[in-house]
Backbone as XML, in Angstrom:
<?xml version="1.0"?>
<chain id="A" units="angstrom">
  <residue number="1" name="MET">
    <atom name="N" x="-28.676" y="42.046" z="-12.577"/>
    <atom name="CA" x="-30.026" y="42.031" z="-13.106"/>
    <atom name="C" x="-30.618" y="40.632" z="-12.919"/>
  </residue>
  <residue number="2" name="VAL">
    <atom name="N" x="-31.844" y="40.547" z="-12.418"/>
    <atom name="CA" x="-32.534" y="39.279" z="-12.227"/>
    <atom name="C" x="-33.359" y="38.981" z="-13.465"/>
  </residue>
  <residue number="3" name="GLN">
    <atom name="N" x="-33.182" y="37.781" z="-14.000"/>
    <atom name="CA" x="-33.964" y="37.382" z="-15.149"/>
    <atom name="C" x="-35.158" y="36.567" z="-14.680"/>
  </residue>
  <residue number="4" name="SER">
    <atom name="N" x="-36.306" y="36.872" z="-15.239"/>
    <atom name="CA" x="-37.497" y="36.090" z="-14.966"/>
    <atom name="C" x="-37.626" y="35.055" z="-16.061"/>
  </residue>
  <residue number="5" name="GLN">
    <atom name="N" x="-37.784" y="33.799" z="-15.680"/>
    <atom name="CA" x="-37.867" y="32.735" z="-16.656"/>
    <atom name="C" x="-39.146" y="31.956" z="-16.452"/>
  </residue>
  <residue number="6" name="LEU">
    <atom name="N" x="-39.861" y="31.778" z="-17.558"/>
    <atom name="CA" x="-41.138" y="31.097" z="-17.538"/>
    <atom name="C" x="-41.247" y="30.227" z="-18.774"/>
  </residue>
  <residue number="7" name="VAL">
    <atom name="N" x="-41.681" y="29.003" z="-18.580"/>
    <atom name="CA" x="-41.995" y="28.122" z="-19.696"/>
    <atom name="C" x="-43.508" y="28.025" z="-19.765"/>
  </residue>
  <residue number="8" name="LEU">
    <atom name="N" x="-44.053" y="28.439" z="-20.892"/>
    <atom name="CA" x="-45.485" y="28.344" z="-21.156"/>
    <atom name="C" x="-45.666" y="27.211" z="-22.147"/>
  </residue>
  <residue number="9" name="THR">
    <atom name="N" x="-46.404" y="26.182" z="-21.744"/>
    <atom name="CA" x="-46.554" y="25.012" z="-22.602"/>
    <atom name="C" x="-47.977" y="24.499" z="-22.579"/>
  </residue>
  <residue number="10" name="ASP">
    <atom name="N" x="-48.361" y="23.894" z="-23.669"/>
    <atom name="CA" x="-49.599" y="23.121" z="-23.702"/>
    <atom name="C" x="-49.226" y="21.737" z="-23.193"/>
  </residue>
  <residue number="11" name="ILE">
    <atom name="N" x="-50.163" y="21.015" z="-22.650"/>
    <atom name="CA" x="-49.866" y="19.664" z="-22.183"/>
    <atom name="C" x="-49.900" y="18.675" z="-23.337"/>
  </residue>
  <residue number="12" name="VAL">
    <atom name="N" x="-50.865" y="18.818" z="-24.226"/>
    <atom name="CA" x="-50.983" y="17.900" z="-25.355"/>
    <atom name="C" x="-50.276" y="18.503" z="-26.561"/>
  </residue>
  <residue number="13" name="MET">
    <atom name="N" x="-49.141" y="17.886" z="-26.916"/>
    <atom name="CA" x="-48.351" y="18.333" z="-28.064"/>
    <atom name="C" x="-47.811" y="17.091" z="-28.771"/>
  </residue>
  <residue number="14" name="PRO">
    <atom name="N" x="-47.503" y="17.221" z="-30.052"/>
    <atom name="CA" x="-46.896" y="16.077" z="-30.752"/>
    <atom name="C" x="-45.442" y="15.885" z="-30.326"/>
  </residue>
  <residue number="15" name="VAL">
    <atom name="N" x="-44.936" y="14.721" z="-30.489"/>
    <atom name="CA" x="-43.560" y="14.319" z="-30.222"/>
    <atom name="C" x="-43.263" y="14.300" z="-28.725"/>
  </residue>
  <residue number="16" name="MET">
    <atom name="N" x="-43.170" y="15.460" z="-28.069"/>
    <atom name="CA" x="-42.922" y="15.519" z="-26.626"/>
    <atom name="C" x="-44.092" y="16.246" z="-25.985"/>
  </residue>
  <residue number="17" name="ASP">
    <atom name="N" x="-44.814" y="15.561" z="-25.110"/>
    <atom name="CA" x="-45.942" y="16.239" z="-24.468"/>
    <atom name="C" x="-45.443" y="17.166" z="-23.366"/>
  </residue>
  <residue number="18" name="GLY">
    <atom name="N" x="-46.351" y="17.989" z="-22.862"/>
    <atom name="CA" x="-45.984" y="18.970" z="-21.848"/>
    <atom name="C" x="-45.442" y="18.353" z="-20.577"/>
  </residue>
  <residue number="19" name="ALA">
    <atom name="N" x="-45.989" y="17.194" z="-20.180"/>
    <atom name="CA" x="-45.504" y="16.532" z="-18.964"/>
    <atom name="C" x="-44.046" y="16.119" z="-19.130"/>
  </residue>
  <residue number="20" name="ALA">
    <atom name="N" x="-43.687" y="15.604" z="-20.289"/>
    <atom name="CA" x="-42.290" y="15.212" z="-20.548"/>
    <atom name="C" x="-41.379" y="16.438" z="-20.545"/>
  </residue>
  <residue number="21" name="LEU">
    <atom name="N" x="-41.854" y="17.531" z="-21.122"/>
    <atom name="CA" x="-41.073" y="18.774" z="-21.123"/>
    <atom name="C" x="-40.849" y="19.262" z="-19.698"/>
  </residue>
  <residue number="22" name="ILE">
    <atom name="N" x="-41.912" y="19.272" z="-18.909"/>
    <atom name="CA" x="-41.834" y="19.737" z="-17.516"/>
    <atom name="C" x="-40.912" y="18.839" z="-16.699"/>
  </residue>
  <residue number="23" name="ARG">
    <atom name="N" x="-40.927" y="17.564" z="-16.974"/>
    <atom name="CA" x="-40.062" y="16.626" z="-16.260"/>
    <atom name="C" x="-38.593" y="16.808" z="-16.669"/>
  </residue>
  <residue number="24" name="SER">
    <atom name="N" x="-38.350" y="17.069" z="-17.937"/>
    <atom name="CA" x="-36.970" y="17.077" z="-18.431"/>
    <atom name="C" x="-36.191" y="18.357" z="-18.120"/>
  </residue>
  <residue number="25" name="LEU">
    <atom name="N" x="-36.827" y="19.500" z="-18.137"/>
    <atom name="CA" x="-36.091" y="20.752" z="-17.942"/>
    <atom name="C" x="-35.399" y="20.851" z="-16.582"/>
  </residue>
  <residue number="26" name="PRO">
    <atom name="N" x="-36.074" y="20.553" z="-15.470"/>
    <atom name="CA" x="-35.354" y="20.595" z="-14.185"/>
    <atom name="C" x="-34.211" y="19.576" z="-14.117"/>
  </residue>
  <residue number="27" name="LYS">
    <atom name="N" x="-34.368" y="18.423" z="-14.763"/>
    <atom name="CA" x="-33.297" y="17.429" z="-14.783"/>
    <atom name="C" x="-32.070" y="17.955" z="-15.518"/>
  </residue>
  <residue number="28" name="MET">
    <atom name="N" x="-32.277" y="18.880" z="-16.455"/>
    <atom name="CA" x="-31.169" y="19.474" z="-17.205"/>
    <atom name="C" x="-30.598" y="20.693" z="-16.487"/>
  </residue>
  <residue number="29" name="GLY">
    <atom name="N" x="-31.142" y="20.998" z="-15.302"/>
    <atom name="CA" x="-30.626" y="22.106" z="-14.507"/>
    <atom name="C" x="-31.319" y="23.436" z="-14.743"/>
  </residue>
  <residue number="30" name="ALA">
    <atom name="N" x="-32.380" y="23.431" z="-15.525"/>
    <atom name="CA" x="-33.100" y="24.683" z="-15.793"/>
    <atom name="C" x="-33.861" y="25.122" z="-14.555"/>
  </residue>
  <residue number="31" name="GLN">
    <atom name="N" x="-33.713" y="26.377" z="-14.206"/>
    <atom name="CA" x="-34.467" y="26.956" z="-13.101"/>
    <atom name="C" x="-35.532" y="27.846" z="-13.722"/>
  </residue>
  <residue number="32" name="VAL">
    <atom name="N" x="-36.701" y="27.284" z="-13.897"/>
    <atom name="CA" x="-37.790" y="27.990" z="-14.566"/>
    <atom name="C" x="-39.098" y="27.753" z="-13.825"/>
  </residue>
  <residue number="33" name="ARG">
    <atom name="N" x="-40.011" y="28.639" z="-14.080"/>
    <atom name="CA" x="-41.387" y="28.480" z="-13.609"/>
    <atom name="C" x="-42.167" y="27.861" z="-14.765"/>
  </residue>
  <residue number="34" name="PHE">
    <atom name="N" x="-43.226" y="27.133" z="-14.438"/>
    <atom name="CA" x="-44.030" y="26.499" z="-15.481"/>
    <atom name="C" x="-45.473" y="26.985" z="-15.419"/>
  </residue>
  <residue number="35" name="LEU">
    <atom name="N" x="-46.001" y="27.274" z="-16.580"/>
    <atom name="CA" x="-47.420" y="27.571" z="-16.757"/>
    <atom name="C" x="-47.900" y="26.687" z="-17.897"/>
  </residue>
  <residue number="36" name="ALA">
    <atom name="N" x="-48.824" y="25.809" z="-17.603"/>
    <atom name="CA" x="-49.334" y="24.876" z="-18.598"/>
    <atom name="C" x="-50.782" y="25.205" z="-18.916"/>
  </residue>
  <residue number="37" name="VAL">
    <atom name="N" x="-51.119" y="25.139" z="-20.183"/>
    <atom name="CA" x="-52.507" y="25.325" z="-20.596"/>
    <atom name="C" x="-53.052" y="23.983" z="-21.037"/>
  </residue>
  <residue number="38" name="SER">
    <atom name="N" x="-54.341" y="23.790" z="-20.774"/>
    <atom name="CA" x="-54.924" y="22.493" z="-21.033"/>
    <atom name="C" x="-56.436" y="22.604" z="-21.171"/>
  </residue>
  <residue number="39" name="GLY">
    <atom name="N" x="-56.981" y="21.735" z="-21.977"/>
    <atom name="CA" x="-58.429" y="21.627" z="-22.073"/>
    <atom name="C" x="-58.996" y="20.691" z="-21.026"/>
  </residue>
  <residue number="40" name="LEU">
    <atom name="N" x="-58.149" y="19.878" z="-20.438"/>
    <atom name="CA" x="-58.563" y="18.888" z="-19.433"/>
    <atom name="C" x="-57.691" y="19.041" z="-18.183"/>
  </residue>
  <residue number="41" name="VAL">
    <atom name="N" x="-57.827" y="20.155" z="-17.513"/>
    <atom name="CA" x="-56.913" y="20.531" z="-16.438"/>
    <atom name="C" x="-56.805" y="19.475" z="-15.341"/>
  </residue>
  <residue number="42" name="GLU">
    <atom name="N" x="-57.905" y="18.993" z="-14.807"/>
    <atom name="CA" x="-57.822" y="18.068" z="-13.671"/>
    <atom name="C" x="-57.069" y="16.799" z="-14.038"/>
  </residue>
  <residue number="43" name="ARG">
    <atom name="N" x="-57.373" y="16.218" z="-15.183"/>
    <atom name="CA" x="-56.696" y="14.987" z="-15.602"/>
    <atom name="C" x="-55.213" y="15.251" z="-15.843"/>
  </residue>
  <residue number="44" name="GLU">
    <atom name="N" x="-54.905" y="16.365" z="-16.465"/>
    <atom name="CA" x="-53.524" y="16.643" z="-16.826"/>
    <atom name="C" x="-52.700" y="17.143" z="-15.642"/>
  </residue>
  <residue number="45" name="GLU">
    <atom name="N" x="-53.336" y="17.724" z="-14.617"/>
    <atom name="CA" x="-52.612" y="18.039" z="-13.380"/>
    <atom name="C" x="-52.093" y="16.757" z="-12.749"/>
  </residue>
  <residue number="46" name="VAL">
    <atom name="N" x="-52.920" y="15.728" z="-12.748"/>
    <atom name="CA" x="-52.512" y="14.431" z="-12.196"/>
    <atom name="C" x="-51.381" y="13.847" z="-13.031"/>
  </residue>
  <residue number="47" name="MET">
    <atom name="N" x="-51.482" y="13.947" z="-14.359"/>
    <atom name="CA" x="-50.453" y="13.418" z="-15.243"/>
    <atom name="C" x="-49.110" y="14.105" z="-14.979"/>
  </residue>
  <residue number="48" name="VAL">
    <atom name="N" x="-49.116" y="15.426" z="-14.841"/>
    <atom name="CA" x="-47.877" y="16.174" z="-14.597"/>
    <atom name="C" x="-47.330" y="15.847" z="-13.212"/>
  </residue>
  <residue number="49" name="ALA">
    <atom name="N" x="-48.201" y="15.776" z="-12.211"/>
    <atom name="CA" x="-47.754" y="15.468" z="-10.850"/>
    <atom name="C" x="-47.091" y="14.093" z="-10.799"/>
  </residue>
  <residue number="50" name="THR">
    <atom name="N" x="-47.605" y="13.148" z="-11.568"/>
    <atom name="CA" x="-47.032" y="11.805" z="-11.620"/>
    <atom name="C" x="-45.721" y="11.798" z="-12.397"/>
  </residue>
  <residue number="51" name="ALA">
    <atom name="N" x="-45.681" y="12.541" z="-13.506"/>
    <atom name="CA" x="-44.492" y="12.556" z="-14.367"/>
    <atom name="C" x="-43.364" y="13.387" z="-13.774"/>
  </residue>
  <residue number="52" name="ALA">
    <atom name="N" x="-43.709" y="14.446" z="-13.050"/>
    <atom name="CA" x="-42.691" y="15.366" z="-12.522"/>
    <atom name="C" x="-42.976" y="15.692" z="-11.063"/>
  </residue>
  <residue number="53" name="PRO">
    <atom name="N" x="-42.843" y="14.694" z="-10.178"/>
    <atom name="CA" x="-43.130" y="14.964" z="-8.766"/>
    <atom name="C" x="-42.209" y="16.046" z="-8.207"/>
  </residue>
  <residue number="54" name="GLY">
    <atom name="N" x="-42.784" y="16.921" z="-7.412"/>
    <atom name="CA" x="-42.011" y="17.986" z="-6.790"/>
    <atom name="C" x="-41.847" y="19.233" z="-7.631"/>
  </residue>
  <residue number="55" name="VAL">
    <atom name="N" x="-42.295" y="19.195" z="-8.884"/>
    <atom name="CA" x="-42.202" y="20.368" z="-9.750"/>
    <atom name="C" x="-43.545" y="21.091" z="-9.707"/>
  </residue>
  <residue number="56" name="HIS">
    <atom name="N" x="-43.512" y="22.359" z="-9.340"/>
    <atom name="CA" x="-44.747" y="23.134" z="-9.264"/>
    <atom name="C" x="-45.109" y="23.675" z="-10.650"/>
  </residue>
  <residue number="57" name="VAL">
    <atom name="N" x="-46.350" y="23.441" z="-11.036"/>
    <atom name="CA" x="-46.843" y="23.900" z="-12.332"/>
    <atom name="C" x="-48.166" y="24.609" z="-12.110"/>
  </residue>
  <residue number="58" name="GLU">
    <atom name="N" x="-48.288" y="25.816" z="-12.628"/>
    <atom name="CA" x="-49.569" y="26.515" z="-12.641"/>
    <atom name="C" x="-50.317" y="26.064" z="-13.895"/>
  </residue>
  <residue number="59" name="PHE">
    <atom name="N" x="-51.623" y="25.908" z="-13.779"/>
    <atom name="CA" x="-52.438" y="25.488" z="-14.916"/>
    <atom name="C" x="-53.461" y="26.556" z="-15.262"/>
  </residue>
  <residue number="60" name="LEU">
    <atom name="N" x="-53.744" y="26.650" z="-16.545"/>
    <atom name="CA" x="-54.769" y="27.553" z="-17.054"/>
    <atom name="C" x="-55.651" y="26.747" z="-17.994"/>
  </residue>
  <residue number="61" name="ALA">
    <atom name="N" x="-56.949" y="26.740" z="-17.708"/>
    <atom name="CA" x="-57.890" y="25.966" z="-18.513"/>
    <atom name="C" x="-58.217" y="26.692" z="-19.815"/>
  </residue>
  <residue number="62" name="LYS">
    <atom name="N" x="-58.245" y="25.919" z="-20.903"/>
    <atom name="CA" x="-58.675" y="26.453" z="-22.201"/>
    <atom name="C" x="-60.179" y="26.268" z="-22.306"/>
  </residue>
  <residue number="63" name="PRO">
    <atom name="N" x="-60.856" y="27.126" z="-22.980"/>
    <atom name="CA" x="-60.380" y="28.377" z="-23.572"/>
    <atom name="C" x="-60.249" y="29.457" z="-22.488"/>
  </residue>
  <residue number="64" name="PHE">
    <atom name="N" x="-59.394" y="30.438" z="-22.758"/>
    <atom name="CA" x="-59.187" y="31.522" z="-21.803"/>
    <atom name="C" x="-59.058" y="32.839" z="-22.556"/>
  </residue>
  <residue number="65" name="ALA">
    <atom name="N" x="-59.367" y="33.912" z="-21.863"/>
    <atom name="CA" x="-59.230" y="35.253" z="-22.448"/>
    <atom name="C" x="-57.764" y="35.667" z="-22.369"/>
  </residue>
  <residue number="66" name="PRO">
    <atom name="N" x="-57.287" y="36.433" z="-23.335"/>
    <atom name="CA" x="-55.897" y="36.905" z="-23.301"/>
    <atom name="C" x="-55.553" y="37.627" z="-21.996"/>
  </residue>
  <residue number="67" name="GLU">
    <atom name="N" x="-56.501" y="38.369" z="-21.451"/>
    <atom name="CA" x="-56.256" y="39.088" z="-20.209"/>
    <atom name="C" x="-55.975" y="38.123" z="-19.056"/>
  </residue>
  <residue number="68" name="LYS">
    <atom name="N" x="-56.670" y="36.994" z="-19.038"/>
    <atom name="CA" x="-56.458" y="35.980" z="-18.000"/>
    <atom name="C" x="-55.051" y="35.406" z="-18.104"/>
  </residue>
  <residue number="69" name="LEU">
    <atom name="N" x="-54.609" y="35.133" z="-19.321"/>
    <atom name="CA" x="-53.261" y="34.632" z="-19.534"/>
    <atom name="C" x="-52.225" y="35.649" z="-19.056"/>
  </residue>
  <residue number="70" name="LEU">
    <atom name="N" x="-52.387" y="36.893" z="-19.427"/>
    <atom name="CA" x="-51.434" y="37.927" z="-19.022"/>
    <atom name="C" x="-51.378" y="38.089" z="-17.506"/>
  </residue>
  <residue number="71" name="THR">
    <atom name="N" x="-52.535" y="38.035" z="-16.864"/>
    <atom name="CA" x="-52.582" y="38.149" z="-15.406"/>
    <atom name="C" x="-51.849" y="36.984" z="-14.752"/>
  </residue>
  <residue number="72" name="LEU">
    <atom name="N" x="-52.101" y="35.779" z="-15.238"/>
    <atom name="CA" x="-51.455" y="34.605" z="-14.643"/>
    <atom name="C" x="-49.949" y="34.601" z="-14.919"/>
  </residue>
  <residue number="73" name="VAL">
    <atom name="N" x="-49.528" y="35.022" z="-16.108"/>
    <atom name="CA" x="-48.094" y="35.122" z="-16.403"/>
    <atom name="C" x="-47.440" y="36.077" z="-15.412"/>
  </residue>
  <residue number="74" name="ARG">
    <atom name="N" x="-48.048" y="37.215" z="-15.172"/>
    <atom name="CA" x="-47.502" y="38.190" z="-14.221"/>
    <atom name="C" x="-47.395" y="37.572" z="-12.827"/>
  </residue>
  <residue number="75" name="GLU">
    <atom name="N" x="-48.446" y="36.877" z="-12.390"/>
    <atom name="CA" x="-48.438" y="36.256" z="-11.059"/>
    <atom name="C" x="-47.352" y="35.194" z="-10.942"/>
  </residue>
  <residue number="76" name="VAL">
    <atom name="N" x="-47.216" y="34.369" z="-11.963"/>
    <atom name="CA" x="-46.216" y="33.301" z="-11.927"/>
    <atom name="C" x="-44.803" y="33.884" z="-11.914"/>
  </residue>
  <residue number="77" name="LEU">
    <atom name="N" x="-44.575" y="34.926" z="-12.692"/>
    <atom name="CA" x="-43.245" y="35.537" z="-12.734"/>
    <atom name="C" x="-42.858" y="36.195" z="-11.414"/>
  </residue>
  <residue number="78" name="GLN">
    <atom name="N" x="-43.826" y="36.536" z="-10.594"/>
    <atom name="CA" x="-43.533" y="37.149" z="-9.297"/>
    <atom name="C" x="-43.149" y="36.118" z="-8.243"/>
  </residue>
  <residue number="79" name="LYS">
    <atom name="N" x="-43.378" y="34.838" z="-8.533"/>
    <atom name="CA" x="-43.039" y="33.792" z="-7.579"/>
    <atom name="C" x="-41.551" y="33.471" z="-7.662"/>
  </residue>
  <residue number="80" name="ARG">
    <atom name="N" x="-41.034" y="32.908" z="-6.591"/>
    <atom name="CA" x="-39.619" y="32.509" z="-6.546"/>
    <atom name="C" x="-39.337" y="31.435" z="-7.568"/>
  </residue>
  <residue number="81" name="LEU">
    <atom name="N" x="-38.128" y="31.480" z="-8.102"/>
    <atom name="CA" x="-37.665" y="30.405" z="-8.971"/>
    <atom name="C" x="-37.435" y="29.155" z="-8.126"/>
  </residue>
  <residue number="82" name="PRO">
    <atom name="N" x="-37.645" y="27.981" z="-8.707"/>
    <atom name="CA" x="-37.390" y="26.768" z="-7.945"/>
    <atom name="C" x="-35.909" y="26.617" z="-7.628"/>
  </residue>
  <residue number="83" name="ALA">
    <atom name="N" x="-35.625" y="25.910" z="-6.559"/>
    <atom name="CA" x="-34.233" y="25.661" z="-6.168"/>
    <atom name="C" x="-33.585" y="24.693" z="-7.147"/>
  </residue>
  <residue number="84" name="SER">
    <atom name="N" x="-32.283" y="24.769" z="-7.251"/>
    <atom name="CA" x="-31.539" y="23.851" z="-8.127"/>
    <atom name="C" x="-31.689" y="22.432" z="-7.604"/>
  </residue>
  <residue number="85" name="PRO">
    <atom name="N" x="-31.785" y="21.467" z="-8.552"/>
    <atom name="CA" x="-31.892" y="20.060" z="-8.119"/>
    <atom name="C" x="-30.617" y="19.559" z="-7.492"/>
  </residue>
</chain>
C-alpha cells in the first residue's frame, strides 16, 4: 500500500515558522510533500526558497475557499514524493 504524505503548514507561526519546519523535515529524512498557506505568498515563497533550497513547496494564498484547499491538496498528493536526501 502506498501512503500519501502531505504537510500542510502556515508560514507564520509562533516558536517555529513554516520555513523552519519545511527546512527541518527533509533533513530528518521525511519524504513528504509541502503545502503552505500564507497571506503574503510572494514574500514567503522567497523566504522558503532561501531557507530550504531544493525543497518544492506549493503555496496557497489566504484567504481561500475550502474547495480551493481541497482541490490543491488532491493535486499535491498526486505528485511524486521527493527523493531521499
